[in-house]
BAGU-197621 format. One record per atom (N, C-alpha, C): residue in one letter; x, y, z. Coordinates in steps of 0.1 Angstrom, whole numbers, padded with zeros to 4 digits, always signed. Example, Ala and Ser with C-alpha at 12.3 -4.5 7.8 and 13.67 -1.06 7.14 Angstrom:
<rs>
A+0132-0057+0078;A+0123-0045+0078;A+0132-0033+0078;S+0128-0022+0071;S+0137-0011+0071;S+0129+0000+0079;
</rs>
This chain:
<rs>
M+0012-0014-0001;M+0001-0003-0002;M+0009+0011-0005;S+0010+0023-0008;S+0012+0031-0009;S+0010+0043+0003;I+0021+0053+0005;I+0021+0063+0020;I+0010+0070+0014;L+0003+0076+0008;L-0009+0084+0004;L-0022+0077+0001;N-0020+0060-0001;N-0033+0053+0004;N-0035+0049+0014;E-0024+0046+0020;E-0018+0045+0042;E-0028+0059+0040;S-0026+0069+0043;S-0030+0081+0046;S-0045+0085+0047;R-0045+0083+0035;R-0061+0080+0036;R-0067+0070+0042;A-0067+0057+0042;A-0071+0051+0049;A-0075+0055+0064;R-0057+0057+0068;R-0058+0058+0083;R-0065+0073+0085;T-0068+0082+0075;T-0080+0096+0078;T-0094+0089+0078;L-0096+0077+0070;L-0105+0077+0070;L-0115+0072+0081;F-0102+0064+0086;F-0109+0052+0102;F-0116+0062+0110;I-0104+0069+0113;I-0104+0080+0122;I-0114+0090+0120;G-0115+0096+0108;G-0132+0100+0107;G-0139+0092+0108;A-0141+0079+0106;A-0152+0069+0107;A-0158+0066+0126;V-0148+0065+0132;V-0151+0063+0145;V-0152+0079+0151;C-0147+0092+0148;C-0151+0103+0150;C-0166+0109+0156;F-0169+0101+0139;F-0184+0098+0137;F-0190+0093+0145;A-0189+0077+0142;A-0197+0071+0158;A-0197+0080+0173;A-0187+0086+0172;A-0184+0092+0189;A-0193+0101+0191;V-0195+0105+0180;V-0205+0120+0179;V-0219+0117+0178;A-0222+0105+0173;A-0235+0097+0171;A-0235+0094+0185;L-0225+0088+0191;L-0230+0079+0205;L-0235+0093+0218;V-0225+0102+0216;V-0221+0116+0221;V-0236+0123+0223;G-0240+0126+0213;G-0253+0129+0207;G-0268+0122+0212;A-0266+0109+0210;A-0278+0104+0212;A-0281+0108+0231;G-0267+0105+0236;G-0270+0105+0249;G-0268+0119+0256;W-0266+0128+0251;W-0268+0144+0254;W-0286+0147+0252;T-0287+0142+0241;T-0303+0139+0240;T-0310+0134+0247;N-0309+0128+0253;N-0315+0118+0266;N-0312+0129+0280;W-0298+0137+0284;W-0293+0141+0291;W-0300+0154+0293;S-0300+0165+0281;S-0305+0170+0278;S-0321+0177+0282;A-0333+0165+0272;A-0345+0163+0280;A-0348+0163+0291;E-0337+0156+0301;E-0340+0155+0319;E-0331+0174+0317;A-0324+0174+0315;A-0320+0188+0320;A-0331+0196+0322;R-0336+0196+0311;R-0349+0210+0312;R-0358+0208+0321;E-0358+0197+0329;E-0371+0196+0333;E-0365+0201+0349;K-0349+0201+0350;K-0346+0207+0363;K-0343+0221+0366;P-0335+0226+0373;P-0330+0241+0374;P-0320+0243+0371;K-0318+0255+0353;K-0309+0253+0348;K-0293+0256+0352;H-0288+0254+0370;H-0281+0262+0376;H-0279+0256+0387;D-0284+0242+0378;D-0281+0232+0403;D-0266+0229+0394;A-0261+0223+0407;A-0241+0221+0410;A-0239+0210+0398;L-0246+0198+0400;L-0245+0186+0387;L-0240+0190+0376;S-0250+0199+0373;S-0253+0204+0358;S-0245+0210+0351;E-0238+0220+0363;E-0225+0231+0357;E-0215+0217+0359;K-0212+0204+0368;K-0204+0200+0366;K-0209+0190+0354;M-0218+0188+0350;M-0215+0182+0340;M-0218+0186+0320;R-0215+0200+0324;R-0214+0207+0319;R-0195+0207+0310;L-0193+0208+0325;L-0176+0202+0320;L-0166+0197+0315;K-0176+0184+0322;K-0177+0165+0318;K-0176+0170+0299;L-0187+0177+0300;L-0184+0175+0283;L-0178+0182+0279;S-0173+0194+0282;S-0165+0205+0276;S-0157+0199+0278;A-0150+0195+0284;A-0139+0181+0287;A-0137+0174+0275;S-0147+0167+0273;S-0148+0158+0261;S-0153+0157+0248;S-0153+0178+0245;S-0153+0180+0231;S-0141+0181+0232;K-0131+0185+0238;K-0116+0182+0238;K-0111+0173+0225;V-0113+0163+0237;V-0110+0148+0234;V-0111+0146+0217;L-0125+0149+0215;L-0132+0145+0202;L-0130+0159+0194;E-0127+0173+0196;E-0115+0179+0187;E-0098+0175+0182;G-0095+0171+0193;G-0079+0165+0191;G-0073+0153+0183;L-0091+0143+0181;L-0088+0132+0178;L-0091+0133+0161;T-0101+0140+0157;T-0102+0146+0145;T-0085+0159+0143;T-0086+0162+0144;T-0067+0172+0142;T-0058+0168+0149;E-0057+0158+0151;E-0048+0146+0155;E-0036+0155+0163;D-0047+0161+0176;D-0036+0171+0186;D-0038+0163+0194;A-0021+0159+0198;A-0024+0149+0206;A-0023+0158+0224;D-0022+0166+0223;D-0022+0183+0236;D-0031+0182+0239;L-0044+0187+0231;L-0057+0183+0231;L-0059+0170+0240;I-0062+0157+0237;I-0068+0146+0239;I-0065+0148+0249;R-0045+0147+0254;R-0043+0148+0268;R-0049+0152+0278;E-0054+0168+0274;E-0056+0182+0280;E-0072+0176+0289;G-0082+0174+0276;G-0095+0166+0278;G-0098+0158+0289;A-0092+0145+0285;A-0087+0135+0295;A-0086+0135+0305;T-0073+0139+0308;T-0065+0148+0322;T-0081+0155+0325;A-0090+0166+0323;A-0100+0174+0331;A-0110+0160+0337;M-0111+0151+0327;M-0122+0140+0327;M-0119+0130+0338;A-0102+0129+0343;A-0101+0118+0353;A-0103+0129+0366;E-0096+0141+0360;E-0095+0148+0377;E-0108+0150+0383;Q-0118+0153+0373;Q-0137+0153+0378;Q-0137+0141+0380;S-0132+0131+0381;S-0136+0113+0385;S-0134+0111+0397;Q-0122+0121+0402;Q-0121+0118+0418;Q-0127+0128+0427;A-0136+0134+0422;A-0144+0143+0426;A-0157+0142+0436;E-0157+0145+0446;E-0170+0144+0457;E-0181+0144+0443;F-0183+0159+0436;F-0195+0150+0423;F-0197+0142+0422;W-0187+0137+0415;W-0186+0119+0407;W-0193+0115+0417;Q-0193+0112+0429;Q-0199+0095+0438;Q-0212+0101+0439;V-0223+0096+0426;V-0238+0099+0430;V-0241+0090+0436;F-0238+0072+0432;F-0241+0058+0440;F-0228+0054+0442;T-0229+0043+0457;T-0216+0036+0457;T-0221+0022+0453;D-0228+0020+0447;D-0233+0008+0446;D-0220-0003+0437;P-0222-0016+0435;P-0207-0016+0428;P-0206-0015+0417;D-0221-0017+0409;D-0220-0013+0395;D-0214-0003+0392;Y-0214+0008+0400;Y-0216+0029+0397;Y-0201+0022+0402;R-0187+0020+0407;R-0175+0015+0416;R-0169+0010+0404;E-0177+0000+0396;E-0174-0001+0381;E-0175+0008+0370;F-0179+0010+0371;F-0179+0024+0358;F-0166+0031+0363;T-0172+0037+0371;T-0165+0043+0375;T-0145+0040+0375;V-0140+0032+0380;V-0125+0027+0380;V-0129+0020+0363;E-0138+0015+0357;E-0131+0013+0341;E-0131+0025+0331;F-0137+0037+0337;F-0136+0053+0331;F-0125+0061+0334;R-0118+0055+0349;R-0105+0062+0350;R-0096+0055+0344;G-0096+0040+0337;G-0088+0034+0329;G-0090+0035+0318;S-0097+0043+0311;S-0105+0046+0296;S-0091+0059+0297;M-0096+0069+0308;M-0090+0083+0306;M-0071+0078+0303;R-0066+0069+0311;R-0049+0066+0313;R-0050+0069+0304;R-0056+0049+0295;R-0051+0044+0281;R-0049+0057+0274;L-0063+0063+0271;L-0062+0077+0265;L-0055+0084+0264;K-0049+0086+0272;K-0038+0099+0277;K-0025+0092+0270;E-0022+0078+0271;E-0010+0072+0271;E-0010+0069+0252;A-0021+0067+0248;A-0022+0065+0235;A-0021+0081+0227;A-0023+0092+0236;A-0022+0107+0223;A-0004+0110+0232;A-0001+0107+0242;A+0013+0108+0248;A+0022+0098+0235;K+0022+0084+0225;K+0021+0085+0220;K+0024+0084+0202;E+0016+0095+0201;E+0006+0104+0191;E-0002+0087+0182;N-0003+0080+0191;N-0012+0069+0184;N-0028+0070+0181;F-0029+0079+0173;F-0046+0082+0169;F-0052+0079+0167;D-0052+0062+0163;D-0059+0052+0160;D-0065+0046+0171;A-0054+0039+0180;A-0057+0037+0195;A-0065+0041+0202;A-0060+0063+0199;A-0064+0067+0207;A-0080+0070+0206;A-0084+0063+0196;A-0098+0070+0188;A-0108+0059+0193;L-0100+0043+0195;L-0108+0035+0199;L-0107+0036+0210;E-0103+0038+0215;E-0099+0044+0234;E-0116+0051+0233;W-0111+0061+0230;W-0124+0070+0231;W-0141+0062+0225;M-0142+0061+0219;M-0151+0049+0217;M-0154+0040+0228;D-0149+0033+0235;D-0152+0029+0246;D-0153+0036+0256;A-0148+0041+0260;A-0151+0057+0271;A-0160+0063+0269;T-0169+0065+0259;T-0179+0074+0251;T-0192+0058+0252;K-0193+0052+0254;K-0197+0037+0255;K-0200+0038+0271;G-0190+0035+0280;G-0190+0031+0289;G-0195+0050+0295;C-0192+0059+0290;C-0200+0072+0301;C-0218+0069+0300;L-0222+0063+0281;L-0237+0060+0277;L-0241+0053+0289;D-0234+0040+0289;D-0238+0024+0301;D-0242+0036+0316;C-0230+0042+0318;C-0233+0043+0332;C-0243+0057+0334;H-0246+0065+0326;H-0256+0072+0329;H-0268+0064+0323;K-0269+0054+0318;K-0282+0048+0319;K-0284+0042+0333;H-0275+0033+0336;H-0275+0030+0352;H-0281+0040+0362;V-0274+0053+0363;V-0279+0058+0371;V-0292+0069+0371;R-0298+0071+0357;R-0309+0070+0355;R-0322+0060+0362;R-0315+0047+0358;R-0322+0035+0365;R-0326+0035+0383;M-0313+0036+0384;M-0311+0036+0400;M-0320+0049+0407;R-0320+0060+0400;R-0324+0074+0407;R-0338+0068+0411;A-0342+0067+0389;A-0360+0056+0390;A-0364+0049+0403;K-0357+0040+0407;K-0360+0028+0416;K-0357+0037+0432;L-0357+0048+0430;L-0354+0058+0444;L-0364+0067+0445;N-0371+0066+0438;N-0382+0079+0434;N-0391+0073+0431;Q-0391+0056+0433;Q-0409+0049+0431;Q-0415+0045+0448;
</rs>
């Protein structure tokens, strides 16, 4: 395979991964936005989730532009947020496992970015995004049980 074809294939792969990430995040955002409209606009948790979304956008931008610094910056911010008290919404084993997996994903994402391995970073980002959606679904279910 020529260098030009290899470069095109790599660009198409990263583009496809980023498109899928945007679709997954968009689907999650739609659900979260609907819930957020029903709550006060400026509660503390909503503000923290917007910071997480902002950091997430940095990762996605870094992936689409192959900017390792942006990827590391976003992943570092999200890893730090996962240590904060606001993150500890529940203490059940499933939620703890989601948190452990998320922190591992952010670590691996930063490692891939440090090596400028954008393909590995894109795949790790897809995995992390799926984990976020699964965790948010879990939290919604737990809250629904508590509100019964």
